[in-house]
C-alpha positions, -999 to +999 in steps of 0.1 A: +238+211-228+268+198-252+245+195-280+226+230-274+271+244-272+274+224-308+245+241-324+247+274-316+280+270-322+272+257-358+247+286-362+271+312-356+300+296-381+271+289-407+264+328-406+299+334-410+299+316-442+271+332-459+291+366-458+315+356-484+323+319-504+347+329-527+381+310-535+402+302-565+397+267-581+431+249-594+422+220-613+436+188-636+447+157-644+475+134-626+486+103-649+516+081-653+528+061-684+499+043-683+473+064-676+453+084-647+466+080-616+436+079-590+447+090-551+471+107-555+479+133-524+478+172-536+483+195-514+491+235-507+523+236-493+528+250-459+490+243-453+467+218-442+447+224-481+446+195-492+426+171-515+434+134-538+425+125-573+394+108-585+393+074-601+402+093-633+429+111-617+411+143-619+416+169-590+406+207-577+418+225-547+415+260-536+449+276-543+466+311-554+488+326-578+521+317-565+513+287-540+530+254-542+513+222-551+526+192-538+516+162-556+527+126-543+516+094-546+532+057-534+558+042-560+563+074-576+585+106-573+571+137-556+565+168-576+561+205-567+546+228-589+541+261-585+504+277-594+506+297-627+472+291-638+440+274-630+445+240-647+478+223-638+480+185-656+510+164-639+527+134-651+542+112-623+571+090-629+579+057-606+601+063-582+596+067-545+571+047-520+549+060-494+551+094-499+516+104-493+510+136-475+499+131-443+478+143-412+489+126-385+520+115-364+538+155-372+519+189-375+540+200-404+514+200-429+537+190-458+548+162-440+550+127-456+544+094-447+581+083-454+597+116-437+580+116-406+599+104-376+574+080-364+558+052-389+525+058-403+504+037-427+483+053-453+455+030-464+438+036-500+399+024-484+386+027-523+411+000-535+400-026-507+367-015-506+364-023-544+385-058-543+382-074-515+355-092-494+354-068-466+333-038-459+330-029-424+359-009-416+372-031-381+374-063-411+389-043-434+416-031-407+419-064-390+430-081-429+453-051-442+472-037-412+494-065-393+493-042-364+454-042-358+431-066-348+398-070-346+371-100-344+336-111-340+327-120-307+302-145-296+283-155-263+294-124-248+267-102-242+268-068-257+306-075-276+288-094-296+277-065-314+305-042-310+336-060-319+370-048-294+401-037-317+435-037-308+464-017-322+502-034-313+484-061-290+476-030-265+441-028-252+405-012-270+411+020-251+449+023-255+443+038-292+428+071-300+403+071-333+401+105-349+381+115-382+392+145-405+420+147-374+391+154-343+387+131-316+361+106-323+338+095-294+339+059-276+313+037-272+295+035-241+298-004-240+324-016-217+333-053-220+328-074-191+324-110-208+350-130-214+367-112-248+397-100-255+398-062-243+377-074-207+372-044-188+380-016-213+358+007-235+370+013-274+354+031-305+327+018-328+345+017-358+318-001-374+294+031-371+311+047-399+304+036-433+333+021-455+320+044-483+321+074-464+365+074-462+389+082-486+416+070-466+430+057-430+462+067-414+475+042-390+499+061-363+518+030-346+537+053-320+525+065-286+511+100-290+495+115-259+515+143-259+504+154-293+470+144-293+458+135-257+449+108-235+440+071-250+469+071-276+492+052-259+493+025-284+487+055-310+460+069-335+440+060-366+427+091-386+398+085-407+399+113-435+365+117-451+361+114-492+357+152-504+348+141-539+319+159-560+300+156-592+302+119-588+280+093-577+299+061-563+269+031-558+283-006-542+262-036-537+280-065-520+260-100-515+280-131-499+277-159-474+297-185-457+297-219-481+322-242-455+323-277-460+344-277-430+321-261-405+329-286-381+311-316-396+281-301-382+263-272-403+281-268-435+260-252-464+252-221-469+249-197-440+255-163-427+244-144-453+253-105-454+238-080-477+257-044-484+243-014-498+260+017-502+263+050-517+283+081-519+278+115-540+295+152-539+280+187-546+304+213-551+294+244-533+301+276-553+322+281-584+356+281-560+363+245-547+336+241-520+320+209-513+293+186-494+298+151-495+271+127-484+275+087-479+248+063-467+245+026-464+229-003-450+237-039-442+222-071-431+242-098-415+225-134-409+237-149-377+259-182-384+263-212-357+294-235-352+279-259-329+274-297-337+251-310-306+250-307-271+264-334-250+253-329-214+222-339-199+189-322-206+160-343-188+159-357-152+129-379-137+108-348-133+109-337-165+093-375-175+069-369-147+062-332-164+055-345-198+032-370-187+011-346-169+010-319-193-001-348-220-033-353-194-041-313-194-027-307-159-014-275-149+025-277-142+026-251-119+008-273-096+032-297-095+057-276-074+035-271-045+040-293-009+010-316-018+033-340-038+003-361-042+004-351-080+040-355-089+033-396-075+003-401-095+021-390-129+054-405-118+035-439-112+019-433-147+053-431-163+063-465-144+088-447-125+097-469-092+095-448-065+101-471-040+074-456-019+088-424-013+058-401-003+076-368+006+091-343-014+125-350+004+121-384-002+111-375-041+139-352-046+170-378-050+150-401-071+137-379-098+166-359-101+181-389-121+193-384-154+167-394-182+181-375-209+182-404-236+148-417-228+133-386-228+145-372-262+130-403-277+099-400-263+094-360-272+108-366-308+141-343-300+176-346-312+204-333-287+214-305-318+177-293-303+192-275-277+224-260-291+234-229-285+242-200-313+282-204-313+289-177-338+279-143-351+252-122-338+229-112-363+228-075-374+206-046-393+218-015-395+223+017-414+248+047-416+246+080-431+279+106-432+286+143-446+314+157-449+312+197-458+340+225-464+330+258-477+357+289-488+353+320-467+376+340-489+409+338-518+438+332-484+427+301-473+399+308-446+373+279-448+342+268-428+337+228-425+314+202-408+314+165-410+287+145-395+274+109-389+243+093-379+241+055-377+215+028-362+218-005-360+197-037-342+216-068-332+204-101-324+229-126-305+218-158-279+233-168-250+237-207-231+206-227-237+183-230-208+175-266-204+148-286-186+166-300-162+181-265-152+165-245-120+165-214-140+138-232-164+107-226-157+090-256-178+053-250-170+064-221-194+089-235-217+088-274-214+119-279-236+138-251-218+144-223-245+174-201-261+174-167-243+178-139-265+200-103-264+182-078-289+201-043-290+195-012-306+228+008-310+226+043-322+255+066-325+254+104-335+281+128-342+285+166-353+320+188-355+321+221-372+349+241-374+367+272-388+403+282-402+424+303-422+453+321-422+463+351-393+496+368-401+510+337-415+498+315-386+473+288-395+442+291-375+418+261-367+390+263-339+366+238-340+337+217-319+330+183-321+302+165-303+293+127-301+271+099-281+266+061-286+233+047-269+228+006-263+195-004-250+189-039-245+156-060-251+158-092-241+133-120-256+125-154-256+132-152-222+117-157-187+125-143-150+122-180-136+117-164-099+085-147-110+069-180-120+037-178-141+035-141-141+069-138-157+070-121-198+092-135-223+103-099-233+117-076-212+131-039-216+163-046-198+170-008-203+207+005-215+236+029-213+248+061-230+280+079-234+281+115-247+314+137-254+320+173-266+351+185-271+362+221-283+399+224-302+421+255-308+452+246-331+477+270-344+507+264-366+528+280-386+559+264-410+593+288-414+609+276-446+632+304-440+643+291-403+669+262-405+657+242-433+622+245-425+608+249-386+570+246-383+557+255-347+522+246-330+508+251-300+468+248-289+441+242-268+413+211-258+382+213-238+364+186-237+332+173-213+320+136-213+288+124-193+282+088-189+242+072-182+229+039-171+194+035-177+167+015-156+149-015-172+116-025-162+112-042-127+108-075-143+142-079-157+160-073-129+138-085-099+140-115-081+104-122-063+093-149-037+070-176-038+042-152-033+055-127-060+069-103-038+100-085-052+125-093-029+143-064-012+156-077+020+180-106+024+158-122+047+133-129+019+133-165+005+133-162-035+106-187-055+123-222-057+120-253-083+106-290-068+143-299-056+145-264-036+166-244-055+168-211-055+151-198-090+173-162-105+157-131-109+157-109-134+151-115-175+176-148-183+209-144-202+211-105-194+194-094-159+181-055-165+197-024-145+178-016-116+174+018-104+201+011-076+223+008-109+212+040-126+235+071-126+245+101-144+279+114-141+302+137-160+337+152-160+360+173-180+393+181-191+412+209-204+447+205-219+471+227-239+503+218-259+529+228-278+550+210-305+580+223-323+593+201-356+627+214-371+649+205-400+680+215-388+699+205-420+691+184-454+697+150-433+687+156-400+651+163-384+641+168-346+607+171-334+594+180-294+560+182-282+545+186-247+511+184-236+494+196-199+458+177-191+437+186-163+408+165-158+384+173-131+385+138-114+421+130-115+438+161-115+469+169-139+494+153-161+520+166-184+534+140-210+563+142-236+571+132-274+607+135-285+609+124-323+640+126-347+648+116-379+684+111-397+686+110-435+716+083-436+715+088-477+692+101-505+672+067-503+677+058-464+660+071-434+669+063-397+641+074-372+633+074-335+609+085-308+608+089-270+570+092-250+552+096-219+513+091-217+484+089-200+452+075-195+423+084-172+403+056-161+368+061-183+337+073-173+323+039-176+353+020-158+347+044-128+306+039-127+293+015-143+279-011-121+250-042-128+244-078-124+251-103-150+249-141-159+288-154-161+293-186-175+324-206-153+330-234-173+295-238-179+285-233-146+262-200-147+272-176-119+256-143-109+279-117-107+276-078-097+301-052-111+301-032-081+323+005-088+356+012-067+338+036-045+314+013-035+308-004+002+314-044-015+348-026-028+364-012+005+352-043+024+374-065+003+400-041-002+399-029-036+418+002-042+403+034-057+407+035-092+437+060-106+451+065-140+477+046-162+508+059-170+528+048-200+567+051-213+574+042-247+605+040-274+608+031-310+634+030-334+634+021-373+644+028-404+626+036-441+647+024-472+637+033-507+653+013-536+644+037-568+658+011-592+636-019-582+606+003-573+608-009-538+600+007-502+610-007-470+604+003-430+614-015-400+601+000-365+608-017-334+590-006-303+589-011-265+559+004-246+555+002-208+522+004-187+518+013-149+487+009-131+470-010-160+430-012-154+416-046-155+384-063-145+388-085-117+378-119-110+348-130-095+347-125-052+321-146-033+316-143+006+336-169+026+310-188+046+318-195+083+344-226+088+323-260+092+291-245+070+290-243+035+301-278+029+285-319+031+247-307+034+256-278+060+241-245+047+267-216+043+265-194+075+278-159+073+295-138+100+311-097+103+327-086+071+314-117+051+280-113+062+280-077+050+293-090+019+266-115+014+240-090+020+250-068-006+254-091-030+222-103-019+208-070-027+222-070-064+209-106-069+245-113-076+264-143-058+299-127-064+315-092-073+336-080-098+359-046-101+376-026-124+412-023-107+449-010-112+460-046-104+490-046-127+519-034-149+527-042-181+552-043-211+550-048-248+576-051-272+576-058-308+586-048-340+569-039-375+580-043-411+566-032-442+572-039-476+558-017-508+565-028-547+551-013-580+559-026-608+545-026-650+536-059-661+536-060-696+526-029-716+490-027-697+493-047-666+506-030-634+514-053-600+511-037-563+521-055-538+524-051-502+541-071-474+536-061-440+541-075-403+539-073-369+556-092-344+549-083-304+546-094-274+527-081-241+535-094-205+525-084-172+558-072-153+561-074-111+538-082-089+497-081-086+494-046-069+472-061-043+465-044-013+475-057+019+436-070+030+438-089-004+470-107+005+461-114+040+426-130+024+443-148-003+429-131-028+455-124-051+446-146-077+414-139-077+422-099-084+444-109-113+430-143-126+450-162-154+422-162-173+428-124-172+463-128-181+460-148-209+431-118-223+458-095-217+490-115-232+475-143-256+444-139-269+447-121-300+475-130-322+509-114-315+520-123-348+504-112-378+517-111-414+502-095-447+510-103-484+488-084-509+491-085-547+469-062-568+472-068-606+455-048-630+456-048-666+431-037-692+395-045-678+402-066-658+417-068-616+436-094-595+432-091-560+451-117-541+458-117-501+474-142-478+473-131-444+495-151-417+479-154-381+501-162-351+493-184-322+467-176-292+461-193-262+434-204-243+419-179-217+407-197-185+416-198-152+427-234-151+464-237-164+467-271-175+431-262-199+451-230-210+454-249-246+474-227-277+461-226-308+485-229-340+493-204-364+470-202-398+472-186-434+442-174-446+436-167-481+418-138-501+412-139-538+389-117-563+388-107-597+371-075-608+362-070-643+353-035-658+325-041-683+319+000-690+334+031-676+307+034-651+303-005-644+326-028-624+315-066-611+335-084-588+334-121-572+357-136-548+362-151-516+373-145-481+394-176-465+393-195-499+404-226-488+383-230-461+406-228-430+390-227-394+418-224-362+427-257-339+403-275-322+396-270-287+409-295-264+382-318-246+385-301-215+377-269-230+347-284-254+321-273-223+297-308-235+300-296-270+295-263-272+328-252-283+344-271-307+363-239-311+374-212-284+350-188-279+372-169-258+404-164-280+400-153-311+426-154-342+404-147-377+370-160-368+351-194-368+329-190-399+350-204-429+350-202-462+329-168-475+322-163-510+312-129-524+298-108-554+301-070-560+284-047-584+302-012-581+283+019-603+300+050-609+285+082-623+303+115-631 
């Protein structure tokens, strides 16, 4: 339905666009004393019409005679020039900094970053993609924006393929992402494994090619009253390229050359290739354009595990080896006739002491025999390693950005759209031969199961904007969908035994969102010293679906191969009587009981005033009303002010209230997955909050998060030194924060479940046990409004630009974030949970670490970009603060110390169209601190897999070929 609406709306606007495609184009070149200036912001004052200069300092913009063009650029004095001809060349003089016009933080269309009442970072993406080693958007932001954190995860199911991201240490679902000022849809993946952001849903930034981006605007302040739910931590606005008649081609390749790779692998691994192309066409001769970007990338996996140190084989595996060598069907060893087991045990020389029954044989054959079996099979411990590092990814993306002027008065038809497809491959814990979850007749030496993902992302926005009686009107429709499907390979359903396939369609999920916006504003330059009035409305429709996999991917079976549908049916067992788990190993598929399709809608209206009461005092007020079909209504407010203490010093402050409705994912996600707790696998079912299991345990139903925040800061310009400083402190309080609980297991009756006595359940615990059995799980987790949190911190940004000699130019940026998030007050558990003593399970210690200390609280970035003649030198140092190990065992909550990571690259412009760049990320091959013995999990994790600072890949060397034709 929403897709059809988007298509119909697009058709109507395209019809309107065919009526009249006329506009006046003004063009020219912007230079400074050294030559052309790329990236200069050019905007028609009092409107939202704007562009930036290309790498030769050239620009073109739709404007009429009498309009005022505002030229601004970081490190230069802003100029305002009245349009009197079709060609305007501009010479900018070095002076102030951070004067680029921004689209977020203020609805005044002429507001620059330095004079907004809230902090906004403007990031030139072209500089980073030409000189920096990172090519995907998450990693670009991680190394350039201190308030932003995102790292590749490992051994975390789907989260290995979509990196969770944070702004100011808050959750991935508390930052709103916009493209060209329009809301971007979320990913369909909800993070439920052991990573930062557990229990949250973020936006897949890596679905957007960096080559399609002109600049990034990062609003570091709560903005729910301006832009709606999810903007508690801030807003990231992605402004797409609008260049025309220019082909840009970047080819980047690299790999990890790490001598310090834990002393185990080293050498070269994790190779990457990225090819990106951007080209724009002029539409008509009056300023219209369509800009295309396509890219392809491949990332090889790497591992940072030395060798498995735990047990691998028992004496029963020795029996299997001798039987297999004799050509015997190993599945026959599992029956109750143990003659064959005794026969091959005697052949192997195992002392049975006269044992003749399975009960007598079990304790003998359970004994460890790893060393002897490794030698006999010609294997080493490292043959049983996991893949502890990044996943393999192969993907492609295509984006388009279009604008068609419809008349001479600024009426414009616009659209942007994108599609991406990404396939990932990661692995889980190695299934060892001595474990009941390994069916050794199929995998005699065990196996490493793999998760293969297919992630498809589609989006399209179309709108029309223009001026009616002095009012700027923008009507748009934005649609997006993200789909995540699982194929589980090199695996087995152990309960199905010989009948099991080794590859499974495990199902998946998708999320779609359609948003209609009407935005209206007018700037009155004759009221006070300037008054901007804005108001508008939004209607949003969302849909979340879970898609079931094939039966073998989720089913648990009896010894006879019958699908278990009742708790009274016994699953198949191994020789030692241990029940074999059902479902595809590493990731059990979604069952028809999990399958669902849920919708909801929201409607909102906002009003926004911003007034310059004098040349020194600005104040703004915004309020927004939202009504959700499943959560009722909310009203939020924002009050912000800026005081010009002098020509070069601004003081700014803001107060906000915020609101975030639980996502449809958090309300409806349900599945069973294998969670490893201290290396021990547990089948954990995620149940919705309105389920019977939730009611039995006393889990409250989900409700919205609410927030209050305040920020206070100043900006200072030192023209003589070409230096700009911004300092902003912030405080954010969030009530009823949604978290993912620990694992609740049914409690057996007293005197059962220990000392060899099987567990017996009765009453409520029996009902819970039966519910878990039906879900093929032994424990249950939920999403819950368990806690309140407070976050506070300080952001500092210094920007400096200077000429070096006669041809050199040095731009330096020093930026730092120092923040702290903590739980406040008691855990918000129900009376039933408190009486049962389950508060520590409702919000466990590892959940606290994920929330407070799993990503750096402090990060400082110093970037230097030096250009002289045909050479460019890029040097960046990023200091990552300490993190702590996310484990429920307090004694093992190890602190990993702060580290400094250095990036260095050299670029040479061989011709006007060709540039060569070589360099390194993590030049000095820095690694995080090693884990203590208690957290190593028998050699699996020498580096933390739960708490990440900057990854565990080590030194990465790269080379880039940049080709530009005009």
